[in-house]
N, CA, C and O atoms as CSV, one atom per row, in Angstrom:
chain,resi,resn,atom,element,x,y,z
A,1,MET,N,N,-152.542,-46.759,-196.888
A,1,MET,CA,C,-153.432,-47.010,-195.784
A,1,MET,C,C,-152.700,-47.777,-194.689
A,1,MET,O,O,-151.728,-48.487,-194.945
A,2,ALA,N,N,-153.180,-47.619,-193.496
A,2,ALA,CA,C,-152.576,-48.306,-192.354
A,2,ALA,C,C,-152.985,-49.771,-192.341
A,2,ALA,O,O,-154.066,-50.138,-192.800
A,3,LYS,N,N,-152.105,-50.587,-191.811
A,3,LYS,CA,C,-152.403,-52.010,-191.688
A,3,LYS,C,C,-153.320,-52.221,-190.487
A,3,LYS,O,O,-153.155,-51.550,-189.468
A,4,PRO,N,N,-154.275,-53.133,-190.584
A,4,PRO,CA,C,-155.148,-53.392,-189.434
A,4,PRO,C,C,-154.366,-54.034,-188.291
A,4,PRO,O,O,-153.427,-54.798,-188.514
A,5,ILE,N,N,-154.763,-53.715,-187.088
A,5,ILE,CA,C,-154.116,-54.273,-185.898
A,5,ILE,C,C,-154.758,-55.620,-185.594
A,5,ILE,O,O,-155.978,-55.736,-185.488
A,6,GLU,N,N,-153.913,-56.629,-185.456
A,6,GLU,CA,C,-154.424,-57.962,-185.163
A,6,GLU,C,C,-154.773,-58.070,-183.678
A,6,GLU,O,O,-154.151,-57.408,-182.847
A,7,PRO,N,N,-155.758,-58.896,-183.341
A,7,PRO,CA,C,-156.121,-59.066,-181.931
A,7,PRO,C,C,-154.973,-59.685,-181.134
A,7,PRO,O,O,-154.184,-60.471,-181.659
A,8,THR,N,N,-154.902,-59.319,-179.875
A,8,THR,CA,C,-153.888,-59.876,-178.983
A,8,THR,C,C,-154.226,-61.336,-178.705
A,8,THR,O,O,-155.369,-61.651,-178.374
A,9,PRO,N,N,-153.250,-62.229,-178.833
A,9,PRO,CA,C,-153.540,-63.643,-178.582
A,9,PRO,C,C,-153.843,-63.904,-177.105
A,9,PRO,O,O,-153.352,-63.199,-176.223
A,10,VAL,N,N,-154.648,-64.912,-176.857
A,10,VAL,CA,C,-155.013,-65.300,-175.498
A,10,VAL,C,C,-153.854,-66.063,-174.874
A,10,VAL,O,O,-153.264,-66.937,-175.510
A,11,LEU,N,N,-153.527,-65.729,-173.620
A,11,LEU,CA,C,-152.465,-66.453,-172.921
A,11,LEU,C,C,-153.011,-67.775,-172.405
A,11,LEU,O,O,-154.106,-67.841,-171.846
A,12,LYS,N,N,-152.226,-68.822,-172.606
A,12,LYS,CA,C,-152.650,-70.152,-172.164
A,12,LYS,C,C,-151.495,-70.844,-171.466
A,12,LYS,O,O,-150.329,-70.536,-171.713
A,13,GLY,N,N,-151.829,-71.779,-170.595
A,13,GLY,CA,C,-150.822,-72.628,-169.958
A,13,GLY,C,C,-149.854,-71.864,-169.071
A,13,GLY,O,O,-150.250,-71.008,-168.279
A,14,ASP,N,N,-148.560,-72.196,-169.220
A,14,ASP,CA,C,-147.529,-71.592,-168.375
A,14,ASP,C,C,-147.441,-70.085,-168.570
A,14,ASP,O,O,-147.168,-69.352,-167.619
A,15,ASP,N,N,-147.672,-69.613,-169.800
A,15,ASP,CA,C,-147.622,-68.176,-170.056
A,15,ASP,C,C,-148.662,-67.438,-169.221
A,15,ASP,O,O,-148.386,-66.355,-168.704
A,16,ALA,N,N,-149.842,-68.008,-169.086
A,16,ALA,CA,C,-150.900,-67.381,-168.294
A,16,ALA,C,C,-150.515,-67.338,-166.825
A,16,ALA,O,O,-150.719,-66.320,-166.164
A,17,TYR,N,N,-149.958,-68.431,-166.301
A,17,TYR,CA,C,-149.541,-68.465,-164.902
A,17,TYR,C,C,-148.424,-67.454,-164.636
A,17,TYR,O,O,-148.425,-66.776,-163.609
A,18,GLU,N,N,-147.476,-67.359,-165.565
A,18,GLU,CA,C,-146.374,-66.406,-165.407
A,18,GLU,C,C,-146.887,-64.973,-165.434
A,18,GLU,O,O,-146.415,-64.128,-164.673
A,19,PHE,N,N,-147.852,-64.697,-166.306
A,19,PHE,CA,C,-148.412,-63.354,-166.394
A,19,PHE,C,C,-149.112,-62.971,-165.097
A,19,PHE,O,O,-148.910,-61.871,-164.583
A,20,VAL,N,N,-149.928,-63.868,-164.569
A,20,VAL,CA,C,-150.645,-63.590,-163.321
A,20,VAL,C,C,-149.657,-63.389,-162.179
A,20,VAL,O,O,-149.836,-62.485,-161.363
A,21,ALA,N,N,-148.620,-64.215,-162.109
A,21,ALA,CA,C,-147.617,-64.075,-161.053
A,21,ALA,C,C,-146.906,-62.731,-161.161
A,21,ALA,O,O,-146.638,-62.091,-160.145
A,22,GLU,N,N,-146.600,-62.302,-162.374
A,22,GLU,CA,C,-145.923,-61.014,-162.579
A,22,GLU,C,C,-146.841,-59.855,-162.177
A,22,GLU,O,O,-146.375,-58.873,-161.600
A,23,MET,N,N,-148.131,-59.961,-162.475
A,23,MET,CA,C,-149.074,-58.907,-162.113
A,23,MET,C,C,-149.241,-58.810,-160.599
A,23,MET,O,O,-149.428,-57.718,-160.064
A,24,GLU,N,N,-149.174,-59.946,-159.907
A,24,GLU,CA,C,-149.315,-59.931,-158.453
A,24,GLU,C,C,-148.092,-59.331,-157.774
A,24,GLU,O,O,-148.184,-58.882,-156.631
A,25,LYS,N,N,-146.947,-59.315,-158.454
A,25,LYS,CA,C,-145.734,-58.735,-157.883
A,25,LYS,C,C,-145.764,-57.209,-157.902
A,25,LYS,O,O,-145.046,-56.561,-157.140
A,26,GLN,N,N,-146.594,-56.636,-158.772
A,26,GLN,CA,C,-146.652,-55.185,-158.891
A,26,GLN,C,C,-147.165,-54.589,-157.586
A,26,GLN,O,O,-148.164,-55.050,-157.034
A,27,LYS,N,N,-146.474,-53.563,-157.098
A,27,LYS,CA,C,-146.904,-52.951,-155.846
A,27,LYS,C,C,-148.048,-51.979,-156.104
A,27,LYS,O,O,-148.120,-51.348,-157.158
A,28,LYS,N,N,-148.919,-51.871,-155.147
A,28,LYS,CA,C,-150.047,-50.953,-155.235
A,28,LYS,C,C,-149.581,-49.559,-154.825
A,28,LYS,O,O,-148.637,-49.415,-154.048
A,29,ALA,N,N,-150.245,-48.543,-155.349
A,29,ALA,CA,C,-149.905,-47.170,-155.004
A,29,ALA,C,C,-150.325,-46.893,-153.563
A,29,ALA,O,O,-151.407,-47.289,-153.131
A,30,SER,N,N,-149.452,-46.209,-152.832
A,30,SER,CA,C,-149.761,-45.864,-151.448
A,30,SER,C,C,-150.743,-44.692,-151.422
A,30,SER,O,O,-150.964,-44.034,-152.439
A,31,ALA,N,N,-151.316,-44.444,-150.270
A,31,ALA,CA,C,-152.255,-43.329,-150.120
A,31,ALA,C,C,-151.553,-42.004,-150.396
A,31,ALA,O,O,-152.143,-41.095,-150.980
A,32,GLU,N,N,-150.286,-41.892,-149.973
A,32,GLU,CA,C,-149.535,-40.657,-150.212
A,32,GLU,C,C,-149.317,-40.441,-151.708
A,32,GLU,O,O,-149.438,-39.322,-152.207
A,33,GLU,N,N,-148.996,-41.518,-152.416
A,33,GLU,CA,C,-148.765,-41.389,-153.853
A,33,GLU,C,C,-150.054,-41.032,-154.582
A,33,GLU,O,O,-150.041,-40.218,-155.506
A,34,LYS,N,N,-151.166,-41.637,-154.171
A,34,LYS,CA,C,-152.454,-41.313,-154.780
A,34,LYS,C,C,-152.806,-39.850,-154.549
A,34,LYS,O,O,-153.312,-39.182,-155.452
A,35,ALA,N,N,-152.540,-39.341,-153.329
A,35,ALA,CA,C,-152.824,-37.938,-153.016
A,35,ALA,C,C,-151.944,-37.018,-153.849
A,35,ALA,O,O,-152.403,-35.979,-154.324
A,36,ARG,N,N,-150.678,-37.395,-154.027
A,36,ARG,CA,C,-149.750,-36.576,-154.821
A,36,ARG,C,C,-150.212,-36.500,-156.275
A,36,ARG,O,O,-150.178,-35.434,-156.889
A,37,VAL,N,N,-150.640,-37.624,-156.815
A,37,VAL,CA,C,-151.112,-37.654,-158.198
A,37,VAL,C,C,-152.395,-36.839,-158.337
A,37,VAL,O,O,-152.556,-36.106,-159.313
A,38,ALA,N,N,-153.305,-36.956,-157.381
A,38,ALA,CA,C,-154.558,-36.200,-157.427
A,38,ALA,C,C,-154.287,-34.706,-157.356
A,38,ALA,O,O,-154.941,-33.923,-158.044
A,39,LYS,N,N,-153.320,-34.303,-156.522
A,39,LYS,CA,C,-152.972,-32.884,-156.407
A,39,LYS,C,C,-152.402,-32.375,-157.731
A,39,LYS,O,O,-152.743,-31.277,-158.172
A,40,GLY,N,N,-151.542,-33.163,-158.358
A,40,GLY,CA,C,-150.976,-32.777,-159.650
A,40,GLY,C,C,-152.041,-32.674,-160.726
A,40,GLY,O,O,-152.014,-31.754,-161.543
A,41,ALA,N,N,-152.983,-33.616,-160.733
A,41,ALA,CA,C,-154.062,-33.588,-161.716
A,41,ALA,C,C,-154.952,-32.368,-161.507
A,41,ALA,O,O,-155.391,-31.746,-162.475
A,42,ALA,N,N,-155.220,-32.022,-160.253
A,42,ALA,CA,C,-156.037,-30.837,-159.962
A,42,ALA,C,C,-155.323,-29.577,-160.441
A,42,ALA,O,O,-155.958,-28.657,-160.957
A,43,PHE,N,N,-154.003,-29.536,-160.269
A,43,PHE,CA,C,-153.232,-28.375,-160.725
A,43,PHE,C,C,-153.312,-28.247,-162.243
A,43,PHE,O,O,-153.508,-27.151,-162.768
A,44,ILE,N,N,-153.161,-29.356,-162.937
A,44,ILE,CA,C,-153.229,-29.322,-164.401
A,44,ILE,C,C,-154.619,-28.908,-164.857
A,44,ILE,O,O,-154.753,-28.131,-165.803
A,45,ARG,N,N,-155.672,-29.423,-164.189
A,45,ARG,CA,C,-157.038,-29.019,-164.544
A,45,ARG,C,C,-157.238,-27.527,-164.325
A,45,ARG,O,O,-157.980,-26.889,-165.071
A,46,SER,N,N,-156.581,-26.956,-163.302
A,46,SER,CA,C,-156.736,-25.523,-163.048
A,46,SER,C,C,-156.075,-24.692,-164.144
A,46,SER,O,O,-156.477,-23.554,-164.390
A,47,LEU,N,N,-155.065,-25.252,-164.802
A,47,LEU,CA,C,-154.392,-24.538,-165.883
A,47,LEU,C,C,-155.182,-24.585,-167.187
A,47,LEU,O,O,-155.038,-23.707,-168.037
A,48,LEU,N,N,-156.005,-25.599,-167.341
A,48,LEU,CA,C,-156.760,-25.769,-168.575
A,48,LEU,C,C,-158.047,-24.964,-168.506
A,48,LEU,O,O,-159.008,-25.353,-167.843
A,49,THR,N,N,-158.047,-23.859,-169.189
A,49,THR,CA,C,-159.254,-23.030,-169.234
A,49,THR,C,C,-159.666,-22.898,-170.687
A,49,THR,O,O,-159.060,-22.152,-171.456
A,50,PHE,N,N,-160.691,-23.623,-171.047
A,50,PHE,CA,C,-161.190,-23.577,-172.410
A,50,PHE,C,C,-162.378,-22.634,-172.463
A,50,PHE,O,O,-163.306,-22.738,-171.660
A,51,SER,N,N,-162.342,-21.726,-173.402
A,51,SER,CA,C,-163.502,-20.858,-173.609
A,51,SER,C,C,-163.857,-20.917,-175.087
A,51,SER,O,O,-163.089,-20.490,-175.948
A,52,PHE,N,N,-165.032,-21.454,-175.355
A,52,PHE,CA,C,-165.466,-21.599,-176.741
A,52,PHE,C,C,-166.496,-20.565,-177.061
A,52,PHE,O,O,-166.993,-20.516,-178.187
């Protein structure tokens, strides 16, 4: 049997501040990138034709 997955520990103190600072450094996706991803997703959806 598989071992149970333990809960992720809560970040406290300096670790929490470092995590938040690292998350704020992440750049947001531009409108062009969002459009490119949406176009790719639409293409993949067009290929998926399920008939049950």
